[in-house]
PDB file of N, CA, C, O and CB in Angstrom:
ATOM      1  N   GLY A   1       0.780  -0.930  -0.003  1.00  0.00           N
ATOM      2  CA  GLY A   1       0.239   0.099  -0.068  1.00  0.00           C
ATOM      3  C   GLY A   1       0.736   1.331  -0.135  1.00  0.00           C
ATOM      4  O   GLY A   1       0.101   2.346  -0.423  1.00  0.00           O
ATOM      5  N   ASP A   2       2.205   1.226   0.208  1.00  0.00           N
ATOM      6  CA  ASP A   2       3.245   2.211   0.400  1.00  0.00           C
ATOM      7  C   ASP A   2       3.051   2.797  -1.381  1.00  0.00           C
ATOM      8  O   ASP A   2       3.048   2.143  -2.424  1.00  0.00           O
ATOM      9  CB  ASP A   2       5.028   1.398   1.005  1.00  0.00           C
ATOM     10  N   SER A   3       2.900   4.315  -1.132  1.00  0.00           N
ATOM     11  CA  SER A   3       2.638   4.829  -2.664  1.00  0.00           C
ATOM     12  C   SER A   3       3.832   4.927  -3.288  1.00  0.00           C
ATOM     13  O   SER A   3       3.909   4.958  -4.516  1.00  0.00           O
ATOM     14  CB  SER A   3       1.944   6.229  -2.825  1.00  0.00           C
ATOM     15  N   GLN A   4       4.983   4.990  -2.414  1.00  0.00           N
ATOM     16  CA  GLN A   4       6.261   4.744  -3.372  1.00  0.00           C
ATOM     17  C   GLN A   4       6.600   3.434  -4.120  1.00  0.00           C
ATOM     18  O   GLN A   4       7.153   3.276  -5.208  1.00  0.00           O
ATOM     19  CB  GLN A   4       7.428   4.944  -2.584  1.00  0.00           C
ATOM     20  N   ALA A   5       6.089   2.493  -3.188  1.00  0.00           N
ATOM     21  CA  ALA A   5       6.644   1.120  -3.976  1.00  0.00           C
ATOM     22  C   ALA A   5       5.389   1.208  -5.332  1.00  0.00           C
ATOM     23  O   ALA A   5       5.761   1.295  -6.502  1.00  0.00           O
ATOM     24  CB  ALA A   5       6.512  -0.722  -2.715  1.00  0.00           C
ATOM     25  N   VAL A   6       4.031   1.172  -4.981  1.00  0.00           N
ATOM     26  CA  VAL A   6       3.407   1.316  -6.071  1.00  0.00           C
ATOM     27  C   VAL A   6       4.013   1.845  -7.285  1.00  0.00           C
ATOM     28  O   VAL A   6       3.952   1.184  -8.321  1.00  0.00           O
ATOM     29  CB  VAL A   6       2.491   1.938  -5.791  1.00  0.00           C
ATOM     30  N   ASP A   7       4.545   2.884  -7.255  1.00  0.00           N
ATOM     31  CA  ASP A   7       5.306   4.145  -8.043  1.00  0.00           C
ATOM     32  C   ASP A   7       6.405   3.248  -8.893  1.00  0.00           C
ATOM     33  O   ASP A   7       6.571   3.304 -10.112  1.00  0.00           O
ATOM     34  CB  ASP A   7       6.181   5.474  -6.825  1.00  0.00           C
ATOM     35  N   GLN A   8       7.099   2.424  -7.976  1.00  0.00           N
ATOM     36  CA  GLN A   8       8.409   1.818  -8.360  1.00  0.00           C
ATOM     37  C   GLN A   8       7.926   0.684  -9.179  1.00  0.00           C
ATOM     38  O   GLN A   8       8.657   0.379 -10.122  1.00  0.00           O
ATOM     39  CB  GLN A   8       9.379   1.352  -7.098  1.00  0.00           C
ATOM     40  N   VAL A   9       6.705  -0.089  -8.990  1.00  0.00           N
ATOM     41  CA  VAL A   9       6.288  -1.053  -9.802  1.00  0.00           C
ATOM     42  C   VAL A   9       5.785  -0.645 -10.994  1.00  0.00           C
ATOM     43  O   VAL A   9       6.222  -1.139 -12.034  1.00  0.00           O
ATOM     44  CB  VAL A   9       5.462  -1.770  -9.237  1.00  0.00           C
ATOM     45  N   LEU A  10       4.793   0.315 -11.006  1.00  0.00           N
ATOM     46  CA  LEU A  10       4.388   1.024 -12.332  1.00  0.00           C
ATOM     47  C   LEU A  10       5.651   1.439 -13.265  1.00  0.00           C
ATOM     48  O   LEU A  10       5.682   1.146 -14.460  1.00  0.00           O
ATOM     49  CB  LEU A  10       3.540   2.399 -11.960  1.00  0.00           C
ATOM     50  N   ARG A  11       6.467   1.996 -12.748  1.00  0.00           N
ATOM     51  CA  ARG A  11       7.820   2.165 -13.594  1.00  0.00           C
ATOM     52  C   ARG A  11       8.458   1.259 -13.938  1.00  0.00           C
ATOM     53  O   ARG A  11       9.238   1.445 -14.872  1.00  0.00           O
ATOM     54  CB  ARG A  11       8.725   2.795 -13.111  1.00  0.00           C
ATOM     55  N   TYR A  12       8.385   0.147 -13.418  1.00  0.00           N
ATOM     56  CA  TYR A  12       8.978  -1.177 -13.417  1.00  0.00           C
ATOM     57  C   TYR A  12       8.572  -1.779 -14.811  1.00  0.00           C
ATOM     58  O   TYR A  12       9.405  -2.068 -15.670  1.00  0.00           O
ATOM     59  CB  TYR A  12       8.459  -2.086 -12.142  1.00  0.00           C
ATOM     60  N   TYR A  13       7.092  -1.956 -14.971  1.00  0.00           N
ATOM     61  CA  TYR A  13       6.476  -2.165 -16.208  1.00  0.00           C
ATOM     62  C   TYR A  13       6.016  -1.567 -16.948  1.00  0.00           C
ATOM     63  O   TYR A  13       5.192  -1.998 -17.755  1.00  0.00           O
ATOM     64  CB  TYR A  13       5.853  -2.672 -16.240  1.00  0.00           C
ATOM     65  N   GLU A  14       6.531  -0.075 -16.865  1.00  0.00           N
ATOM     66  CA  GLU A  14       5.916   0.734 -17.729  1.00  0.00           C
ATOM     67  C   GLU A  14       6.178   0.728 -19.188  1.00  0.00           C
ATOM     68  O   GLU A  14       5.423   1.221 -20.026  1.00  0.00           O
ATOM     69  CB  GLU A  14       6.117   1.851 -17.309  1.00  0.00           C
ATOM     70  N   GLY A  15       7.540   0.009 -19.479  1.00  0.00           N
ATOM     71  CA  GLY A  15       7.694  -0.214 -20.884  1.00  0.00           C
ATOM     72  C   GLY A  15       6.967  -1.745 -21.615  1.00  0.00           C
ATOM     73  O   GLY A  15       6.728  -1.922 -22.810  1.00  0.00           O
ATOM     74  N   TYR A  16       6.792  -2.457 -20.779  1.00  0.00           N
ATOM     75  CA  TYR A  16       5.953  -3.792 -21.279  1.00  0.00           C
ATOM     76  C   TYR A  16       4.292  -3.014 -21.287  1.00  0.00           C
ATOM     77  O   TYR A  16       3.561  -3.196 -22.261  1.00  0.00           O
ATOM     78  CB  TYR A  16       6.141  -5.450 -19.887  1.00  0.00           C
ATOM     79  N   ILE A  17       3.878  -2.238 -20.211  1.00  0.00           N
ATOM     80  CA  ILE A  17       2.521  -1.516 -20.472  1.00  0.00           C
ATOM     81  C   ILE A  17       2.636  -0.815 -22.007  1.00  0.00           C
ATOM     82  O   ILE A  17       1.971  -1.184 -22.975  1.00  0.00           O
ATOM     83  CB  ILE A  17       2.228  -0.254 -19.187  1.00  0.00           C
ATOM     84  N   ASN A  18       3.324  -0.057 -22.011  1.00  0.00           N
ATOM     85  CA  ASN A  18       3.556   0.625 -23.294  1.00  0.00           C
ATOM     86  C   ASN A  18       3.497  -0.152 -24.899  1.00  0.00           C
ATOM     87  O   ASN A  18       2.971   0.187 -25.959  1.00  0.00           O
ATOM     88  CB  ASN A  18       4.939   1.171 -23.073  1.00  0.00           C
ATOM     89  N   LYS A  19       4.189  -1.164 -24.545  1.00  0.00           N
ATOM     90  CA  LYS A  19       4.046  -2.277 -25.603  1.00  0.00           C
ATOM     91  C   LYS A  19       2.764  -2.619 -25.620  1.00  0.00           C
ATOM     92  O   LYS A  19       2.183  -2.464 -26.694  1.00  0.00           O
ATOM     93  CB  LYS A  19       4.858  -3.513 -25.393  1.00  0.00           C
ATOM     94  N   LEU A  20       2.363  -2.903 -25.017  1.00  0.00           N
ATOM     95  CA  LEU A  20       0.629  -3.482 -25.054  1.00  0.00           C
ATOM     96  C   LEU A  20      -0.193  -2.824 -25.476  1.00  0.00           C
ATOM     97  O   LEU A  20      -1.216  -3.178 -26.063  1.00  0.00           O
ATOM     98  CB  LEU A  20      -0.068  -3.759 -23.906  1.00  0.00           C
ATOM     99  N   CYS A  21       0.258  -1.519 -25.153  1.00  0.00           N
ATOM    100  CA  CYS A  21      -0.982  -0.494 -25.399  1.00  0.00           C
ATOM    101  C   CYS A  21      -0.679   0.351 -26.938  1.00  0.00           C
ATOM    102  O   CYS A  21      -1.453   1.189 -27.402  1.00  0.00           O
ATOM    103  CB  CYS A  21      -1.051   0.787 -23.915  1.00  0.00           C
ATOM    104  N   THR A  22       0.488  -0.040 -27.520  1.00  0.00           N
ATOM    105  CA  THR A  22       0.723   0.873 -28.784  1.00  0.00           C
ATOM    106  C   THR A  22      -0.189  -0.059 -29.736  1.00  0.00           C
ATOM    107  O   THR A  22      -0.298  -1.277 -29.877  1.00  0.00           O
ATOM    108  CB  THR A  22       2.542   1.093 -29.344  1.00  0.00           C
ATOM    109  N   ARG A  23      -0.719   0.931 -30.254  1.00  0.00           N
ATOM    110  CA  ARG A  23      -1.711   1.032 -31.793  1.00  0.00           C
ATOM    111  C   ARG A  23      -1.174   1.670 -32.633  1.00  0.00           C
ATOM    112  O   ARG A  23      -0.396   2.614 -32.497  1.00  0.00           O
ATOM    113  CB  ARG A  23      -3.088   1.712 -31.813  1.00  0.00           C
ATOM    114  N   THR A  24      -1.723   0.986 -33.942  1.00  0.00           N
ATOM    115  CA  THR A  24      -1.698   2.245 -35.059  1.00  0.00           C
ATOM    116  C   THR A  24      -2.677   2.908 -35.292  1.00  0.00           C
ATOM    117  O   THR A  24      -3.614   2.365 -35.876  1.00  0.00           O
ATOM    118  CB  THR A  24      -1.416   1.961 -36.295  1.00  0.00           C
ATOM    119  N   LEU A  25      -2.749   4.095 -34.960  1.00  0.00           N
ATOM    120  CA  LEU A  25      -4.052   5.090 -35.293  1.00  0.00           C
ATOM    121  C   LEU A  25      -3.884   6.176 -36.360  1.00  0.00           C
ATOM    122  O   LEU A  25      -2.851   6.760 -36.685  1.00  0.00           O
ATOM    123  CB  LEU A  25      -4.475   5.911 -33.983  1.00  0.00           C
ATOM    124  N   TYR A  26      -5.184   6.322 -36.855  1.00  0.00           N
ATOM    125  CA  TYR A  26      -5.179   7.147 -38.083  1.00  0.00           C
ATOM    126  C   TYR A  26      -5.696   8.559 -38.064  1.00  0.00           C
ATOM    127  O   TYR A  26      -6.731   8.855 -37.466  1.00  0.00           O
ATOM    128  CB  TYR A  26      -5.917   6.484 -39.043  1.00  0.00           C
ATOM    129  N   ASP A  27      -5.002   9.382 -38.690  1.00  0.00           N
ATOM    130  CA  ASP A  27      -5.376  11.008 -38.487  1.00  0.00           C
ATOM    131  C   ASP A  27      -6.170  11.159 -39.750  1.00  0.00           C
ATOM    132  O   ASP A  27      -6.398  10.417 -40.706  1.00  0.00           O
ATOM    133  CB  ASP A  27      -3.944  12.219 -38.409  1.00  0.00           C
ATOM    134  N   SER A  28      -6.581  12.621 -39.352  1.00  0.00           N
ATOM    135  CA  SER A  28      -7.716  13.128 -40.231  1.00  0.00           C
ATOM    136  C   SER A  28      -7.579  12.904 -41.660  1.00  0.00           C
ATOM    137  O   SER A  28      -8.579  13.126 -42.342  1.00  0.00           O
ATOM    138  CB  SER A  28      -7.898  14.554 -40.065  1.00  0.00           C
ATOM    139  N   ASN A  29      -6.459  12.480 -42.270  1.00  0.00           N
ATOM    140  CA  ASN A  29      -5.955  12.455 -43.622  1.00  0.00           C
ATOM    141  C   ASN A  29      -6.000  10.911 -43.754  1.00  0.00           C
ATOM    142  O   ASN A  29      -5.902  10.576 -44.934  1.00  0.00           O
ATOM    143  CB  ASN A  29      -4.431  13.202 -43.866  1.00  0.00           C
ATOM    144  N   GLY A  30      -6.121   9.844 -42.868  1.00  0.00           N
ATOM    145  CA  GLY A  30      -6.047   8.638 -43.327  1.00  0.00           C
ATOM    146  C   GLY A  30      -4.778   7.972 -43.067  1.00  0.00           C
ATOM    147  O   GLY A  30      -4.703   6.752 -43.215  1.00  0.00           O
ATOM    148  N   GLN A  31      -3.562   8.805 -42.613  1.00  0.00           N
ATOM    149  CA  GLN A  31      -2.159   8.422 -42.606  1.00  0.00           C
ATOM    150  C   GLN A  31      -2.152   7.546 -41.167  1.00  0.00           C
ATOM    151  O   GLN A  31      -2.823   7.982 -40.232  1.00  0.00           O
ATOM    152  CB  GLN A  31      -1.048   9.854 -42.667  1.00  0.00           C
ATOM    153  N   PRO A  32      -1.522   6.532 -41.038  1.00  0.00           N
ATOM    154  CA  PRO A  32      -1.206   6.037 -40.130  1.00  0.00           C
ATOM    155  C   PRO A  32      -0.319   6.330 -39.257  1.00  0.00           C
ATOM    156  O   PRO A  32       0.722   6.612 -39.851  1.00  0.00           O
ATOM    157  CB  PRO A  32      -1.100   5.289 -40.396  1.00  0.00           C
ATOM    158  N   ARG A  33      -0.139   6.449 -37.523  1.00  0.00           N
ATOM    159  CA  ARG A  33       0.376   6.902 -36.981  1.00  0.00           C
ATOM    160  C   ARG A  33       0.500   5.689 -35.508  1.00  0.00           C
ATOM    161  O   ARG A  33      -0.452   5.146 -34.947  1.00  0.00           O
ATOM    162  CB  ARG A  33      -0.171   8.218 -37.074  1.00  0.00           C
ATOM    163  N   VAL A  34       1.708   5.564 -35.238  1.00  0.00           N
ATOM    164  CA  VAL A  34       2.087   4.562 -34.153  1.00  0.00           C
ATOM    165  C   VAL A  34       2.109   5.309 -32.923  1.00  0.00           C
ATOM    166  O   VAL A  34       3.016   6.090 -32.637  1.00  0.00           O
ATOM    167  CB  VAL A  34       3.480   3.847 -34.380  1.00  0.00           C
ATOM    168  N   ARG A  35       1.030   5.051 -32.136  1.00  0.00           N
ATOM    169  CA  ARG A  35       0.745   6.053 -30.881  1.00  0.00           C
ATOM    170  C   ARG A  35       0.523   4.745 -29.583  1.00  0.00           C
ATOM    171  O   ARG A  35       0.113   3.606 -29.808  1.00  0.00           O
ATOM    172  CB  ARG A  35      -1.012   7.277 -31.217  1.00  0.00           C
ATOM    173  N   VAL A  36       0.872   5.234 -28.407  1.00  0.00           N
ATOM    174  CA  VAL A  36       0.187   4.764 -27.290  1.00  0.00           C
ATOM    175  C   VAL A  36      -1.150   5.098 -27.015  1.00  0.00           C
ATOM    176  O   VAL A  36      -1.485   6.282 -26.987  1.00  0.00           O
ATOM    177  CB  VAL A  36       0.815   5.077 -26.305  1.00  0.00           C
ATOM    178  N   ASP A  37      -1.840   4.321 -26.838  1.00  0.00           N
ATOM    179  CA  ASP A  37      -3.320   4.299 -26.622  1.00  0.00           C
ATOM    180  C   ASP A  37      -3.387   4.678 -25.008  1.00  0.00           C
ATOM    181  O   ASP A  37      -3.375   3.830 -24.116  1.00  0.00           O
ATOM    182  CB  ASP A  37      -4.057   2.697 -27.044  1.00  0.00           C
ATOM    183  N   GLU A  38      -3.453   5.964 -24.823  1.00  0.00           N
ATOM    184  CA  GLU A  38      -3.409   6.310 -23.473  1.00  0.00           C
ATOM    185  C   GLU A  38      -4.332   5.890 -22.358  1.00  0.00           C
ATOM    186  O   GLU A  38      -4.106   5.795 -21.152  1.00  0.00           O
ATOM    187  CB  GLU A  38      -3.440   7.490 -23.484  1.00  0.00           C
ATOM    188  N   TYR A  39      -5.640   5.617 -23.191  1.00  0.00           N
ATOM    189  CA  TYR A  39      -6.764   5.107 -22.391  1.00  0.00           C
ATOM    190  C   TYR A  39      -6.492   3.782 -21.771  1.00  0.00           C
ATOM    191  O   TYR A  39      -6.816   3.457 -20.630  1.00  0.00           O
ATOM    192  CB  TYR A  39      -7.983   5.001 -23.221  1.00  0.00           C
ATOM    193  N   MET A  40      -5.969   3.177 -22.496  1.00  0.00           N
ATOM    194  CA  MET A  40      -6.005   1.431 -22.497  1.00  0.00           C
ATOM    195  C   MET A  40      -4.794   1.499 -21.524  1.00  0.00           C
ATOM    196  O   MET A  40      -4.959   0.826 -20.507  1.00  0.00           O
ATOM    197  CB  MET A  40      -5.692   0.383 -24.253  1.00  0.00           C
ATOM    198  N   LYS A  41      -3.615   2.164 -21.613  1.00  0.00           N
ATOM    199  CA  LYS A  41      -2.572   2.499 -20.911  1.00  0.00           C
ATOM    200  C   LYS A  41      -2.945   2.717 -19.202  1.00  0.00           C
ATOM    201  O   LYS A  41      -2.354   2.263 -18.222  1.00  0.00           O
ATOM    202  CB  LYS A  41      -2.023   3.764 -21.641  1.00  0.00           C
ATOM    203  N   ARG A  42      -3.909   3.411 -19.269  1.00  0.00           N
ATOM    204  CA  ARG A  42      -4.530   4.161 -17.813  1.00  0.00           C
ATOM    205  C   ARG A  42      -4.985   2.896 -17.402  1.00  0.00           C
ATOM    206  O   ARG A  42      -4.398   2.444 -16.419  1.00  0.00           O
ATOM    207  CB  ARG A  42      -5.890   5.509 -17.865  1.00  0.00           C
ATOM    208  N   ARG A  43      -6.104   2.027 -18.017  1.00  0.00           N
ATOM    209  CA  ARG A  43      -7.017   1.009 -17.546  1.00  0.00           C
ATOM    210  C   ARG A  43      -5.841  -0.116 -16.930  1.00  0.00           C
ATOM    211  O   ARG A  43      -5.968  -0.714 -15.862  1.00  0.00           O
ATOM    212  CB  ARG A  43      -8.114   0.388 -18.907  1.00  0.00           C
ATOM    213  N   LEU A  44      -4.862  -0.224 -17.720  1.00  0.00           N
ATOM    214  CA  LEU A  44      -3.767  -1.490 -17.334  1.00  0.00           C
ATOM    215  C   LEU A  44      -3.060  -1.087 -16.051  1.00  0.00           C
ATOM    216  O   LEU A  44      -2.778  -1.897 -15.168  1.00  0.00           O
ATOM    217  CB  LEU A  44      -2.490  -1.766 -18.587  1.00  0.00           C
ATOM    218  N   GLU A  45      -2.827   0.034 -16.006  1.00  0.00           N
ATOM    219  CA  GLU A  45      -2.182   0.477 -14.800  1.00  0.00           C
ATOM    220  C   GLU A  45      -2.863   0.598 -13.490  1.00  0.00           C
ATOM    221  O   GLU A  45      -2.276   0.563 -12.408  1.00  0.00           O
ATOM    222  CB  GLU A  45      -1.700   1.635 -15.045  1.00  0.00           C
ATOM    223  N   ILE A  46      -4.323   0.763 -13.678  1.00  0.00           N
ATOM    224  CA  ILE A  46      -5.530   0.796 -12.646  1.00  0.00           C
ATOM    225  C   ILE A  46      -5.361  -0.598 -11.881  1.00  0.00           C
ATOM    226  O   ILE A  46      -5.285  -1.021 -10.727  1.00  0.00           O
ATOM    227  CB  ILE A  46      -7.162   0.928 -13.451  1.00  0.00           C
ATOM    228  N   LYS A  47      -5.344  -1.144 -13.428  1.00  0.00           N
ATOM    229  CA  LYS A  47      -5.747  -3.048 -12.852  1.00  0.00           C
ATOM    230  C   LYS A  47      -4.161  -3.603 -12.017  1.00  0.00           C
ATOM    231  O   LYS A  47      -4.197  -4.350 -11.039  1.00  0.00           O
ATOM    232  CB  LYS A  47      -6.092  -4.557 -14.866  1.00  0.00           C
ATOM    233  N   LEU A  48      -3.217  -3.225 -12.451  1.00  0.00           N
ATOM    234  CA  LEU A  48      -2.416  -3.357 -11.744  1.00  0.00           C
ATOM    235  C   LEU A  48      -2.331  -2.946 -10.391  1.00  0.00           C
ATOM    236  O   LEU A  48      -2.264  -3.774  -9.482  1.00  0.00           O
ATOM    237  CB  LEU A  48      -1.734  -3.059 -12.272  1.00  0.00           C
ATOM    238  N   ILE A  49      -2.327  -1.449 -10.152  1.00  0.00           N
ATOM    239  CA  ILE A  49      -2.380  -1.050  -8.708  1.00  0.00           C
ATOM    240  C   ILE A  49      -3.649  -1.745  -8.008  1.00  0.00           C
ATOM    241  O   ILE A  49      -3.548  -1.541  -6.798  1.00  0.00           O
ATOM    242  CB  ILE A  49      -2.471   0.600  -8.582  1.00  0.00           C
ATOM    243  N   HIS A  50      -4.715  -2.429  -8.279  1.00  0.00           N
ATOM    244  CA  HIS A  50      -5.703  -2.750  -7.824  1.00  0.00           C
ATOM    245  C   HIS A  50      -5.156  -4.010  -7.619  1.00  0.00           C
ATOM    246  O   HIS A  50      -5.464  -4.467  -6.518  1.00  0.00           O
ATOM    247  CB  HIS A  50      -6.857  -2.515  -8.504  1.00  0.00           C
ATOM    248  N   SER A  51      -4.330  -4.854  -8.409  1.00  0.00           N
ATOM    249  CA  SER A  51      -3.826  -6.078  -7.889  1.00  0.00           C
ATOM    250  C   SER A  51      -2.708  -6.364  -6.973  1.00  0.00           C
ATOM    251  O   SER A  51      -2.286  -7.427  -6.517  1.00  0.00           O
ATOM    252  CB  SER A  51      -3.577  -6.689  -8.802  1.00  0.00           C
ATOM    253  N   ILE A  52      -2.286  -4.963  -6.801  1.00  0.00           N
ATOM    254  CA  ILE A  52      -1.182  -4.697  -5.784  1.00  0.00           C
ATOM    255  C   ILE A  52      -1.946  -4.647  -4.485  1.00  0.00           C
ATOM    256  O   ILE A  52      -1.625  -5.335  -3.516  1.00  0.00           O
ATOM    257  CB  ILE A  52      -0.313  -3.284  -6.060  1.00  0.00           C
ATOM    258  N   VAL A  53      -2.867  -3.894  -4.491  1.00  0.00           N
ATOM    259  CA  VAL A  53      -3.389  -3.479  -3.283  1.00  0.00           C
ATOM    260  C   VAL A  53      -4.270  -4.643  -2.695  1.00  0.00           C
ATOM    261  O   VAL A  53      -4.584  -4.610  -1.506  1.00  0.00           O
ATOM    262  CB  VAL A  53      -4.172  -2.172  -3.481  1.00  0.00           C
ATOM    263  N   SER A  54      -4.584  -5.444  -3.335  1.00  0.00           N
ATOM    264  CA  SER A  54      -5.641  -6.346  -2.854  1.00  0.00           C
ATOM    265  C   SER A  54      -4.791  -7.539  -2.771  1.00  0.00           C
ATOM    266  O   SER A  54      -5.396  -8.608  -2.858  1.00  0.00           O
ATOM    267  CB  SER A  54      -6.992  -6.502  -3.807  1.00  0.00           C
ATOM    268  N   MET A  55      -3.361  -7.593  -2.602  1.00  0.00           N
ATOM    269  CA  MET A  55      -2.886  -8.896  -2.403  1.00  0.00           C
ATOM    270  C   MET A  55      -2.842  -9.101  -0.994  1.00  0.00           C
ATOM    271  O   MET A  55      -2.563 -10.243  -0.629  1.00  0.00           O
ATOM    272  CB  MET A  55      -1.595  -9.141  -3.028  1.00  0.00           C
ATOM    273  N   ASN A  56      -3.106  -8.049   0.059  1.00  0.00           N
ATOM    274  CA  ASN A  56      -3.135  -8.651   1.399  1.00  0.00           C
ATOM    275  C   ASN A  56      -4.236  -9.288   2.083  1.00  0.00           C
ATOM    276  O   ASN A  56      -4.080  -9.741   3.216  1.00  0.00           O
ATOM    277  CB  ASN A  56      -2.815  -7.800   2.165  1.00  0.00           C
TER     278      ASN A  56
END
């Protein structure tokens, strides 16, 4: 439940989460852009935090 510990875990998994959330999105001209889906990233981070907190 320590906020610094949770932050360390999030930083440890940040690269993996970014890889999972990388999507090809299309701009208004139809050009593909590879971006991190921020909504999906936040959802995965929340699930990870929930898993950490509920381990007790």
